[in-house]
Steps between C-alpha positions, in 0.01 A plus 500: 500500500655827385388787720726759337291489182190604693675758716410814297133400486491421872670830586263692273193335653640565847555865418144534371364334813712727721373807314140386549559447872671838535210671322243337729705589808539857380126540447430347840750727675364808322143412596605468865668839514293761687364795308478319170174386344529157336394499136 
């Protein structure tokens, strides 16, 4: 089993997943901040 061949795809998928998580966390944090109306 050659993992190095799949490495770019795995890294790309991981980066996309991390971006999604960061976006959700950012929205959650913004909505919890006082003085800001959630959209």
